N, CA, C, O and the ligand as a Tripos MOL2 file, in Angstrom:
@<TRIPOS>MOLECULE
protein
  261   259    66     0     0
PROTEIN
NO_CHARGES

@<TRIPOS>ATOM
      1 N           7.4460   16.9040   15.6490 N.3       1 MET1
      2 CA          5.9980   16.6180   15.8390 C.3       1 MET1
      3 C           5.9870   15.1860   16.0950 C.2       1 MET1
      4 O           6.8180   14.5160   15.4830 O.2       1 MET1
      5 N           5.1600   14.5810   16.9220 N.am      2 THR2
      6 CA          5.1110   13.2220   17.1860 C.3       2 THR2
      7 C           3.7050   12.8070   16.8770 C.2       2 THR2
      8 O           2.7370   13.3410   17.4200 O.2       2 THR2
      9 N           3.6070   11.7990   15.9550 N.am      3 ILE3
     10 CA          2.2310   11.3510   15.5940 C.3       3 ILE3
     11 C           1.9950    9.8510   16.6010 C.2       3 ILE3
     12 O           2.7520    8.9120   16.8450 O.2       3 ILE3
     13 N           0.7340   10.1270   16.9730 N.am      4 VAL4
     14 CA          0.2560    8.8630   17.8170 C.3       4 VAL4
     15 C          -0.9310    8.4250   17.2450 C.2       4 VAL4
     16 O          -1.5620    9.1170   16.4470 O.2       4 VAL4
     17 N          -1.3100    7.1940   17.6460 N.am      5 PHE5
     18 CA         -2.5990    6.6270   17.2820 C.3       5 PHE5
     19 C          -3.5810    6.4890   18.3240 C.2       5 PHE5
     20 O          -3.2830    6.0640   19.4400 O.2       5 PHE5
     21 N          -4.8700    6.8730   17.9570 N.am      6 ILE6
     22 CA         -5.9280    6.9560   19.0910 C.3       6 ILE6
     23 C          -7.0170    6.3000   18.3170 C.2       6 ILE6
     24 O          -6.9720    6.1380   17.0970 O.2       6 ILE6
     25 N          -8.1770    5.8640   19.2290 N.am      7 THR7
     26 CA         -9.5000    5.7140   18.8490 C.3       7 THR7
     27 C         -10.3810    6.6480   19.3480 C.2       7 THR7
     28 O         -10.0610    7.3340   20.3190 O.2       7 THR7
     29 N         -11.5490    6.7720   18.7560 N.am      8 GLU8
     30 CA        -12.4210    7.7290   19.3320 C.3       8 GLU8
     31 C         -12.9590    7.4010   20.8370 C.2       8 GLU8
     32 O         -13.1840    8.2560   21.6940 O.2       8 GLU8
     33 N         -13.1060    6.1150   20.9740 N.am      9 LYS9
     34 CA        -13.4820    5.7320   22.3160 C.3       9 LYS9
     35 C         -12.3860    5.3230   23.3950 C.2       9 LYS9
     36 O         -12.6400    5.1340   24.5850 O.2       9 LYS9
     37 N         -11.1040    5.2100   22.7960 N.am     10 GLY10
     38 CA        -10.0780    4.8830   23.6900 C.3      10 GLY10
     39 C          -9.6370    5.9620   24.6470 C.2      10 GLY10
     40 O          -9.7200    7.1590   24.3720 O.2      10 GLY10
     41 N          -9.1910    5.5150   25.7150 N.am     11 ASP11
     42 CA         -8.5910    6.5180   26.8360 C.3      11 ASP11
     43 C          -7.1990    6.7770   26.5150 C.2      11 ASP11
     44 O          -6.6470    7.7650   26.9990 O.2      11 ASP11
     45 N          -6.5780    5.9770   25.7410 N.am     12 CYS12
     46 CA         -5.0370    6.2000   25.5150 C.3      12 CYS12
     47 C          -4.5610    6.4280   24.3070 C.2      12 CYS12
     48 O          -5.1500    5.9900   23.3180 O.2      12 CYS12
     49 N          -3.3780    7.1760   24.2110 N.am     13 TRP13
     50 CA         -2.5950    7.3240   22.9280 C.3      13 TRP13
     51 C          -1.4450    6.2670   22.7780 C.2      13 TRP13
     52 O          -0.7780    5.8380   23.7200 O.2      13 TRP13
     53 N          -1.3120    5.9210   21.5150 N.am     14 HIS14
     54 CA         -0.2540    4.8140   21.3010 C.3      14 HIS14
     55 C           0.7140    5.3150   20.2880 C.2      14 HIS14
     56 O           0.3440    6.0310   19.3570 O.2      14 HIS14
     57 N           2.0730    4.9100   20.4740 N.am     15 THR15
     58 CA          2.9240    5.2350   19.5400 C.3      15 THR15
     59 C           3.0560    4.1700   18.4940 C.2      15 THR15
     60 O           3.7550    4.4100   17.5090 O.2      15 THR15
     61 N           2.3780    2.8810   18.6300 N.am     16 ARG16
     62 CA          2.5330    1.8700   17.7140 C.3      16 ARG16
     63 C           1.2060    1.5660   17.1430 C.2      16 ARG16
     64 O           0.3130    1.3660   17.9670 O.2      16 ARG16
     65 N           0.8820    1.4880   15.7970 N.am     17 ARG17
     66 CA         -0.4300    1.0650   15.4480 C.3      17 ARG17
     67 C          -0.6890   -0.4200   15.8250 C.2      17 ARG17
     68 O          -1.8210   -0.8420   16.0630 O.2      17 ARG17
     69 N           0.4390   -1.1910   15.8640 N.am     18 ASP18
     70 CA          0.2930   -2.5510   16.3130 C.3      18 ASP18
     71 C           0.1440   -2.9940   17.7240 C.2      18 ASP18
     72 O          -0.0040   -4.1690   18.0620 O.2      18 ASP18
     73 N           0.1980   -1.8990   18.5800 N.am     19 CYS19
     74 CA          0.0450   -2.0960   19.8760 C.3      19 CYS19
     75 C          -0.9700   -2.8750   20.3920 C.2      19 CYS19
     76 O          -2.1420   -2.6260   20.1100 O.2      19 CYS19
     77 N          -0.6420   -3.8380   21.1550 N.am     20 HIS20
     78 CA         -1.8130   -4.8070   21.6530 C.3      20 HIS20
     79 C          -2.9930   -4.0970   22.4010 C.2      20 HIS20
     80 O          -4.1430   -4.5360   22.4150 O.2      20 HIS20
     81 N          -2.5500   -2.8750   23.0610 N.am     21 GLY21
     82 CA         -3.7050   -2.1760   23.6400 C.3      21 GLY21
     83 C          -4.6410   -1.6400   22.6920 C.2      21 GLY21
     84 O          -5.8360   -1.5400   22.9730 O.2      21 GLY21
     85 N          -4.1550   -1.2820   21.5590 N.am     22 LEU22
     86 CA         -5.1300   -0.6720   20.5110 C.3      22 LEU22
     87 C          -5.7720   -1.7760   19.9070 C.2      22 LEU22
     88 O          -6.9980   -1.8460   19.8240 O.2      22 LEU22
     89 N          -4.8950   -2.7600   19.4220 N.am     23 VAL23
     90 CA         -5.5030   -3.9760   18.6350 C.3      23 VAL23
     91 C          -6.3650   -4.6340   19.4270 C.2      23 VAL23
     92 O          -7.4370   -4.9540   18.9130 O.2      23 VAL23
     93 N          -6.1580   -4.9330   20.6140 N.am     24 GLY24
     94 CA         -6.8790   -5.7980   21.5720 C.3      24 GLY24
     95 C          -8.3070   -5.0510   21.7100 C.2      24 GLY24
     96 O          -9.3370   -5.7250   21.7360 O.2      24 GLY24
     97 N          -8.3380   -3.7250   21.7940 N.am     25 GLY25
     98 CA         -9.5730   -3.0930   22.0260 C.3      25 GLY25
     99 C         -10.4250   -3.3240   20.7130 C.2      25 GLY25
    100 O         -11.6420   -3.4780   20.8170 O.2      25 GLY25
    101 N          -9.8670   -3.3480   19.6070 N.am     26 GLN26
    102 CA        -10.6480   -3.5040   18.3000 C.3      26 GLN26
    103 C         -11.1240   -4.8770   18.2000 C.2      26 GLN26
    104 O         -12.2310   -5.0980   17.7080 O.2      26 GLN26
    105 N         -10.2680   -5.9570   18.6890 N.am     27 MET27
    106 CA        -10.7490   -7.3050   18.6480 C.3      27 MET27
    107 C         -11.9580   -7.3680   19.5720 C.2      27 MET27
    108 O         -12.9670   -7.8650   19.0720 O.2      27 MET27
    109 N         -12.0360   -6.9360   20.8800 N.am     28 SER28
    110 CA        -13.0060   -6.9370   21.7490 C.3      28 SER28
    111 C         -14.3310   -6.3710   21.1030 C.2      28 SER28
    112 O         -15.4210   -6.9320   21.2120 O.2      28 SER28
    113 N         -14.1080   -5.1810   20.4090 N.am     29 SER29
    114 CA        -15.4370   -4.6950   19.9530 C.3      29 SER29
    115 C         -15.9720   -5.3280   18.7240 C.2      29 SER29
    116 O         -17.1610   -5.2090   18.4270 O.2      29 SER29
    117 N         -15.1040   -6.0190   17.9760 N.am     30 GLU30
    118 CA        -15.5390   -6.9050   16.9640 C.3      30 GLU30
    119 C         -16.1630   -8.1450   17.5960 C.2      30 GLU30
    120 O         -17.1440   -8.5930   17.0050 O.2      30 GLU30
    121 N         -15.8180   -8.6800   18.5360 N.am     31 SER31
    122 CA        -16.1840   -9.8970   19.1260 C.3      31 SER31
    123 C         -17.7210   -9.7170   19.6370 C.2      31 SER31
    124 O         -18.4960  -10.6740   19.6510 O.2      31 SER31
    125 N         -18.0740   -8.4820   20.0310 N.am     32 VAL32
    126 CA        -19.4620   -8.2890   20.4150 C.3      32 VAL32
    127 C         -20.3340   -7.7980   19.2420 C.2      32 VAL32
    128 O         -21.4670   -7.3570   19.4310 O.2      32 VAL32
    129 N         -19.7560   -7.8920   18.0000 N.am     33 GLY33
    130 CA        -20.6950   -7.7130   16.8700 C.3      33 GLY33
    131 C         -20.7000   -6.2760   16.3950 C.2      33 GLY33
    132 O         -21.4820   -5.9010   15.5210 O.2      33 GLY33
    133 N         -19.7320   -5.3940   17.0340 N.am     34 ARG34
    134 CA        -19.7940   -4.0290   16.5180 C.3      34 ARG34
    135 C         -18.9220   -3.7170   15.3460 C.2      34 ARG34
    136 O         -18.1250   -4.5410   14.8970 O.2      34 ARG34
    137 N         -19.0810   -2.5220   14.8580 N.am     35 GLU35
    138 CA        -18.0740   -2.2030   13.8550 C.3      35 GLU35
    139 C         -16.5940   -2.1010   14.5260 C.2      35 GLU35
    140 O         -16.5670   -1.6900   15.6870 O.2      35 GLU35
    141 N         -15.5100   -2.3960   13.9780 N.am     36 PRO36
    142 CA        -14.2670   -2.2240   14.3430 C.3      36 PRO36
    143 C         -13.9220   -0.7060   14.5290 C.2      36 PRO36
    144 O         -14.4340    0.1290   13.7840 O.2      36 PRO36
    145 N         -13.1150   -0.3790   15.4540 N.am     37 ARG37
    146 CA        -13.0970    1.0510   15.7710 C.3      37 ARG37
    147 C         -12.0860    1.7390   14.6770 C.2      37 ARG37
    148 O         -11.1170    1.0700   14.3210 O.2      37 ARG37
    149 N         -12.2430    2.8250   14.2260 N.am     38 ALA38
    150 CA        -11.4150    3.3300   13.3540 C.3      38 ALA38
    151 C         -10.0980    4.0190   14.0300 C.2      38 ALA38
    152 O         -10.2030    4.8810   14.9030 O.2      38 ALA38
    153 N          -8.9980    3.6030   13.5940 N.am     39 ILE39
    154 CA         -7.8390    4.1960   14.4140 C.3      39 ILE39
    155 C          -7.3460    5.5850   13.5620 C.2      39 ILE39
    156 O          -7.1670    5.5960   12.3440 O.2      39 ILE39
    157 N          -7.1850    6.6230   14.3650 N.am     40 ASP40
    158 CA         -6.9670    7.9760   13.9070 C.3      40 ASP40
    159 C          -5.4950    8.2030   14.3210 C.2      40 ASP40
    160 O          -5.0500    7.7980   15.3950 O.2      40 ASP40
    161 N          -4.8240    8.8240   13.4700 N.am     41 GLU41
    162 CA         -3.3720    9.3910   13.4350 C.3      41 GLU41
    163 C          -3.3630   10.8250   13.7760 C.2      41 GLU41
    164 O          -3.6710   11.6620   12.9280 O.2      41 GLU41
    165 N          -3.0150   11.1610   15.0120 N.am     42 VAL42
    166 CA         -2.9860   12.5390   15.2990 C.3      42 VAL42
    167 C          -1.6950   13.1780   15.9900 C.2      42 VAL42
    168 O          -0.8040   12.4070   16.3480 O.2      42 VAL42
    169 N          -1.5600   14.4940   16.1850 N.am     43 GLU43
    170 CA         -0.3080   14.7900   16.8770 C.3      43 GLU43
    171 C          -0.3870   14.4800   18.2180 C.2      43 GLU43
    172 O          -1.5010   14.3720   18.7300 O.2      43 GLU43
    173 N           0.6940   14.3070   18.9230 N.am     44 LEU44
    174 CA          0.6490   13.8770   20.3540 C.3      44 LEU44
    175 C          -0.1030   14.9840   21.1020 C.2      44 LEU44
    176 O          -0.9250   14.6760   21.9650 O.2      44 LEU44
    177 N           0.1710   16.3570   20.7740 N.am     45 SER45
    178 CA         -0.4530   17.3560   21.5790 C.3      45 SER45
    179 C          -1.9250   17.3990   21.4740 C.2      45 SER45
    180 O          -2.6540   17.8120   22.3760 O.2      45 SER45
    181 N          -2.3100   16.9750   20.3890 N.am     46 ALA46
    182 CA         -3.8160   16.9330   20.1210 C.3      46 ALA46
    183 C          -4.5320   15.7800   20.9290 C.2      46 ALA46
    184 O          -5.6240   15.8880   21.4860 O.2      46 ALA46
    185 N          -3.7600   14.7020   20.8990 N.am     47 ALA47
    186 CA         -4.3180   13.5120   21.7260 C.3      47 ALA47
    187 C          -4.4080   13.9650   23.2330 C.2      47 ALA47
    188 O          -5.4100   13.7900   23.9280 O.2      47 ALA47
    189 N          -3.2820   14.5480   23.6450 N.am     48 VAL48
    190 CA         -3.3960   14.9100   25.1430 C.3      48 VAL48
    191 C          -4.4240   16.0680   25.3260 C.2      48 VAL48
    192 O          -5.0510   16.1350   26.3830 O.2      48 VAL48
    193 N          -4.6130   16.9510   24.3650 N.am     49 ALA49
    194 CA         -5.6300   18.0190   24.5550 C.3      49 ALA49
    195 C          -7.0480   17.3150   24.5880 C.2      49 ALA49
    196 O          -8.0100   17.8200   25.1670 O.2      49 ALA49
    197 N          -7.0930   16.1890   23.9630 N.am     50 ALA50
    198 CA         -8.4110   15.3650   23.9100 C.3      50 ALA50
    199 C          -8.7110   14.4800   25.0630 C.2      50 ALA50
    200 O          -9.6940   13.7440   25.1470 O.2      50 ALA50
    201 N          -7.6520   14.6420   26.0520 N.am     51 GLY51
    202 CA         -7.7860   13.8410   27.1790 C.3      51 GLY51
    203 C          -7.2760   12.5970   27.3660 C.2      51 GLY51
    204 O          -7.5440   11.9470   28.3770 O.2      51 GLY51
    205 N          -6.4670   12.1340   26.3730 N.am     52 LYS52
    206 CA         -5.9100   10.8380   26.1440 C.3      52 LYS52
    207 C          -4.7080   10.8090   27.0500 C.2      52 LYS52
    208 O          -3.9240   11.7450   27.2060 O.2      52 LYS52
    209 N          -4.6480    9.5330   27.6750 N.am     53 LYS53
    210 CA         -3.3110    9.2720   28.4850 C.3      53 LYS53
    211 C          -2.4600    8.3930   27.7390 C.2      53 LYS53
    212 O          -2.8470    7.7030   26.7960 O.2      53 LYS53
    213 N          -1.1540    8.4410   28.2390 N.am     54 ALA54
    214 CA         -0.1380    7.4460   27.6090 C.3      54 ALA54
    215 C          -0.5060    6.0410   27.8260 C.2      54 ALA54
    216 O          -0.8660    5.6340   28.9310 O.2      54 ALA54
    217 N          -0.4240    5.3290   26.8310 N.am     55 CYS55
    218 CA         -0.6980    3.8720   26.8830 C.3      55 CYS55
    219 C           0.2890    3.1110   27.9500 C.2      55 CYS55
    220 O           1.4930    3.3400   28.0660 O.2      55 CYS55
    221 N          -0.3880    2.2590   28.6220 N.am     56 GLY56
    222 CA          0.5020    1.7050   29.7530 C.3      56 GLY56
    223 C           1.3530    0.5020   29.4390 C.2      56 GLY56
    224 O           2.0140   -0.0900   30.2920 O.2      56 GLY56
    225 N           1.2900    0.1260   27.9780 N.am     57 VAL57
    226 CA          2.1940   -0.9240   27.4760 C.3      57 VAL57
    227 C           3.6140   -0.5040   27.3280 C.2      57 VAL57
    228 O           3.8240    0.4630   26.5970 O.2      57 VAL57
    229 N           4.5740   -1.0580   27.8850 N.am     58 THR58
    230 CA          5.9660   -0.5680   27.9770 C.3      58 THR58
    231 C           6.6050   -0.5250   26.5850 C.2      58 THR58
    232 O           7.5540    0.2400   26.4100 O.2      58 THR58
    233 N           6.1820   -1.2450   25.6420 N.am     59 THR59
    234 CA          6.7190   -1.2730   24.2150 C.3      59 THR59
    235 C           6.0670   -0.2960   23.2650 C.2      59 THR59
    236 O           6.4700   -0.1460   22.1110 O.2      59 THR59
    237 N           4.9300    0.4420   23.8430 N.am     60 CYS60
    238 CA          4.2120    1.4210   23.2410 C.3      60 CYS60
    239 C           4.7100    2.8400   23.5030 C.2      60 CYS60
    240 O           5.6270    3.3840   22.8860 O.2      60 CYS60
    241 N           3.9580    3.3980   24.5420 N.am     61 ALA61
    242 CA          4.2650    4.7920   24.8000 C.3      61 ALA61
    243 C           5.5300    5.0350   25.4610 C.2      61 ALA61
    244 O           6.1010    6.1250   25.4370 O.2      61 ALA61
    245 N           6.0140    3.8660   26.1290 N.am     62 GLY62
    246 CA          7.3870    3.9120   26.7210 C.3      62 GLY62
    247 C           8.4050    3.8820   25.8810 C.2      62 GLY62
    248 O           9.5490    4.0910   26.2840 O.2      62 GLY62
    249 N           8.1330    3.6230   24.6240 N.am     63 ALA63
    250 CA          9.3320    3.5480   23.6490 C.3      63 ALA63
    251 C           9.9140    5.0050   23.0830 C.2      63 ALA63
    252 O          10.9920    5.2020   22.5230 O.2      63 ALA63
    253 N           8.9900    5.8480   23.3660 N.am     64 THR64
    254 CA          9.4710    7.2580   22.8180 C.3      64 THR64
    255 C          10.5070    8.0540   23.5760 C.2      64 THR64
    256 O          11.1820    8.9750   23.1160 O.2      64 THR64
    257 N          10.5400    7.5020   24.9610 N.am     65 SER65
    258 CA         11.3610    8.2820   25.9920 C.3      65 SER65
    259 C          12.6310    7.9220   25.9840 C.2      65 SER65
    260 O          13.4290    8.4550   26.7550 O.2      65 SER65
    261 ZN         -0.3320    1.4140   23.1720 Zn       66 ZN66
@<TRIPOS>BOND
     1     1     2 1
     2     2     3 1
     3     3     4 2
     4     3     5 am
     5     5     6 1
     6     6     7 1
     7     7     8 2
     8     7     9 am
     9     9    10 1
    10    10    11 1
    11    11    12 2
    12    11    13 am
    13    13    14 1
    14    14    15 1
    15    15    16 2
    16    15    17 am
    17    17    18 1
    18    18    19 1
    19    19    20 2
    20    19    21 am
    21    21    22 1
    22    22    23 1
    23    23    24 2
    24    23    25 am
    25    25    26 1
    26    26    27 1
    27    27    28 2
    28    27    29 am
    29    29    30 1
    30    30    31 1
    31    31    32 2
    32    31    33 am
    33    33    34 1
    34    34    35 1
    35    35    36 2
    36    35    37 am
    37    37    38 1
    38    38    39 1
    39    39    40 2
    40    39    41 am
    41    41    42 1
    42    42    43 1
    43    43    44 2
    44    43    45 am
    45    45    46 1
    46    46    47 1
    47    47    48 2
    48    47    49 am
    49    49    50 1
    50    50    51 1
    51    51    52 2
    52    51    53 am
    53    53    54 1
    54    54    55 1
    55    55    56 2
    56    55    57 am
    57    57    58 1
    58    58    59 1
    59    59    60 2
    60    59    61 am
    61    61    62 1
    62    62    63 1
    63    63    64 2
    64    63    65 am
    65    65    66 1
    66    66    67 1
    67    67    68 2
    68    67    69 am
    69    69    70 1
    70    70    71 1
    71    71    72 2
    72    71    73 am
    73    73    74 1
    74    74    75 1
    75    75    76 2
    76    75    77 am
    77    77    78 1
    78    78    79 1
    79    79    80 2
    80    79    81 am
    81    81    82 1
    82    82    83 1
    83    83    84 2
    84    83    85 am
    85    85    86 1
    86    86    87 1
    87    87    88 2
    88    87    89 am
    89    89    90 1
    90    90    91 1
    91    91    92 2
    92    91    93 am
    93    93    94 1
    94    94    95 1
    95    95    96 2
    96    95    97 am
    97    97    98 1
    98    98    99 1
    99    99   100 2
   100    99   101 am
   101   101   102 1
   102   102   103 1
   103   103   104 2
   104   103   105 am
   105   105   106 1
   106   106   107 1
   107   107   108 2
   108   107   109 am
   109   109   110 1
   110   110   111 1
   111   111   112 2
   112   111   113 am
   113   113   114 1
   114   114   115 1
   115   115   116 2
   116   115   117 am
   117   117   118 1
   118   118   119 1
   119   119   120 2
   120   119   121 am
   121   121   122 1
   122   122   123 1
   123   123   124 2
   124   123   125 am
   125   125   126 1
   126   126   127 1
   127   127   128 2
   128   127   129 am
   129   129   130 1
   130   130   131 1
   131   131   132 2
   132   131   133 am
   133   133   134 1
   134   134   135 1
   135   135   136 2
   136   135   137 am
   137   137   138 1
   138   138   139 1
   139   139   140 2
   140   139   141 am
   141   141   142 1
   142   142   143 1
   143   143   144 2
   144   143   145 am
   145   145   146 1
   146   146   147 1
   147   147   148 2
   148   147   149 am
   149   149   150 1
   150   150   151 1
   151   151   152 2
   152   151   153 am
   153   153   154 1
   154   154   155 1
   155   155   156 2
   156   155   157 am
   157   157   158 1
   158   158   159 1
   159   159   160 2
   160   159   161 am
   161   161   162 1
   162   162   163 1
   163   163   164 2
   164   163   165 am
   165   165   166 1
   166   166   167 1
   167   167   168 2
   168   167   169 am
   169   169   170 1
   170   170   171 1
   171   171   172 2
   172   171   173 am
   173   173   174 1
   174   174   175 1
   175   175   176 2
   176   175   177 am
   177   177   178 1
   178   178   179 1
   179   179   180 2
   180   179   181 am
   181   181   182 1
   182   182   183 1
   183   183   184 2
   184   183   185 am
   185   185   186 1
   186   186   187 1
   187   187   188 2
   188   187   189 am
   189   189   190 1
   190   190   191 1
   191   191   192 2
   192   191   193 am
   193   193   194 1
   194   194   195 1
   195   195   196 2
   196   195   197 am
   197   197   198 1
   198   198   199 1
   199   199   200 2
   200   199   201 am
   201   201   202 1
   202   202   203 1
   203   203   204 2
   204   203   205 am
   205   205   206 1
   206   206   207 1
   207   207   208 2
   208   207   209 am
   209   209   210 1
   210   210   211 1
   211   211   212 2
   212   211   213 am
   213   213   214 1
   214   214   215 1
   215   215   216 2
   216   215   217 am
   217   217   218 1
   218   218   219 1
   219   219   220 2
   220   219   221 am
   221   221   222 1
   222   222   223 1
   223   223   224 2
   224   223   225 am
   225   225   226 1
   226   226   227 1
   227   227   228 2
   228   227   229 am
   229   229   230 1
   230   230   231 1
   231   231   232 2
   232   231   233 am
   233   233   234 1
   234   234   235 1
   235   235   236 2
   236   235   237 am
   237   237   238 1
   238   238   239 1
   239   239   240 2
   240   239   241 am
   241   241   242 1
   242   242   243 1
   243   243   244 2
   244   243   245 am
   245   245   246 1
   246   246   247 1
   247   247   248 2
   248   247   249 am
   249   249   250 1
   250   250   251 1
   251   251   252 2
   252   251   253 am
   253   253   254 1
   254   254   255 1
   255   255   256 2
   256   255   257 am
   257   257   258 1
   258   258   259 1
   259   259   260 2
@<TRIPOS>SUBSTRUCTURE
     1 MET1         2 RESIDUE 1 A MET
     2 THR2         6 RESIDUE 1 A THR
     3 ILE3        10 RESIDUE 1 A ILE
     4 VAL4        14 RESIDUE 1 A VAL
     5 PHE5        18 RESIDUE 1 A PHE
     6 ILE6        22 RESIDUE 1 A ILE
     7 THR7        26 RESIDUE 1 A THR
     8 GLU8        30 RESIDUE 1 A GLU
     9 LYS9        34 RESIDUE 1 A LYS
    10 GLY10       38 RESIDUE 1 A GLY
    11 ASP11       42 RESIDUE 1 A ASP
    12 CYS12       46 RESIDUE 1 A CYS
    13 TRP13       50 RESIDUE 1 A TRP
    14 HIS14       54 RESIDUE 1 A HIS
    15 THR15       58 RESIDUE 1 A THR
    16 ARG16       62 RESIDUE 1 A ARG
    17 ARG17       66 RESIDUE 1 A ARG
    18 ASP18       70 RESIDUE 1 A ASP
    19 CYS19       74 RESIDUE 1 A CYS
    20 HIS20       78 RESIDUE 1 A HIS
    21 GLY21       82 RESIDUE 1 A GLY
    22 LEU22       86 RESIDUE 1 A LEU
    23 VAL23       90 RESIDUE 1 A VAL
    24 GLY24       94 RESIDUE 1 A GLY
    25 GLY25       98 RESIDUE 1 A GLY
    26 GLN26      102 RESIDUE 1 A GLN
    27 MET27      106 RESIDUE 1 A MET
    28 SER28      110 RESIDUE 1 A SER
    29 SER29      114 RESIDUE 1 A SER
    30 GLU30      118 RESIDUE 1 A GLU
    31 SER31      122 RESIDUE 1 A SER
    32 VAL32      126 RESIDUE 1 A VAL
    33 GLY33      130 RESIDUE 1 A GLY
    34 ARG34      134 RESIDUE 1 A ARG
    35 GLU35      138 RESIDUE 1 A GLU
    36 PRO36      142 RESIDUE 1 A PRO
    37 ARG37      146 RESIDUE 1 A ARG
    38 ALA38      150 RESIDUE 1 A ALA
    39 ILE39      154 RESIDUE 1 A ILE
    40 ASP40      158 RESIDUE 1 A ASP
    41 GLU41      162 RESIDUE 1 A GLU
    42 VAL42      166 RESIDUE 1 A VAL
    43 GLU43      170 RESIDUE 1 A GLU
    44 LEU44      174 RESIDUE 1 A LEU
    45 SER45      178 RESIDUE 1 A SER
    46 ALA46      182 RESIDUE 1 A ALA
    47 ALA47      186 RESIDUE 1 A ALA
    48 VAL48      190 RESIDUE 1 A VAL
    49 ALA49      194 RESIDUE 1 A ALA
    50 ALA50      198 RESIDUE 1 A ALA
    51 GLY51      202 RESIDUE 1 A GLY
    52 LYS52      206 RESIDUE 1 A LYS
    53 LYS53      210 RESIDUE 1 A LYS
    54 ALA54      214 RESIDUE 1 A ALA
    55 CYS55      218 RESIDUE 1 A CYS
    56 GLY56      222 RESIDUE 1 A GLY
    57 VAL57      226 RESIDUE 1 A VAL
    58 THR58      230 RESIDUE 1 A THR
    59 THR59      234 RESIDUE 1 A THR
    60 CYS60      238 RESIDUE 1 A CYS
    61 ALA61      242 RESIDUE 1 A ALA
    62 GLY62      246 RESIDUE 1 A GLY
    63 ALA63      250 RESIDUE 1 A ALA
    64 THR64      254 RESIDUE 1 A THR
    65 SER65      258 RESIDUE 1 A SER
    66 ZN66       261 GROUP 0 **** ****
């Protein structure tokens, strides 16, 4: 089983909690004065079932294959 990181509003799943695609989204949401997004750990199959796509950052989603 593969655990990935997602946010509720995010389009992608991430293999790294420190992925800049994930962290960058959090920073932009903070910069406009909203609550930081909660990062959820879910099984990859659950993330895909929720409609999430593989992160485009090569050090993130690409690292598993
Ligand atoms: Zn990522």
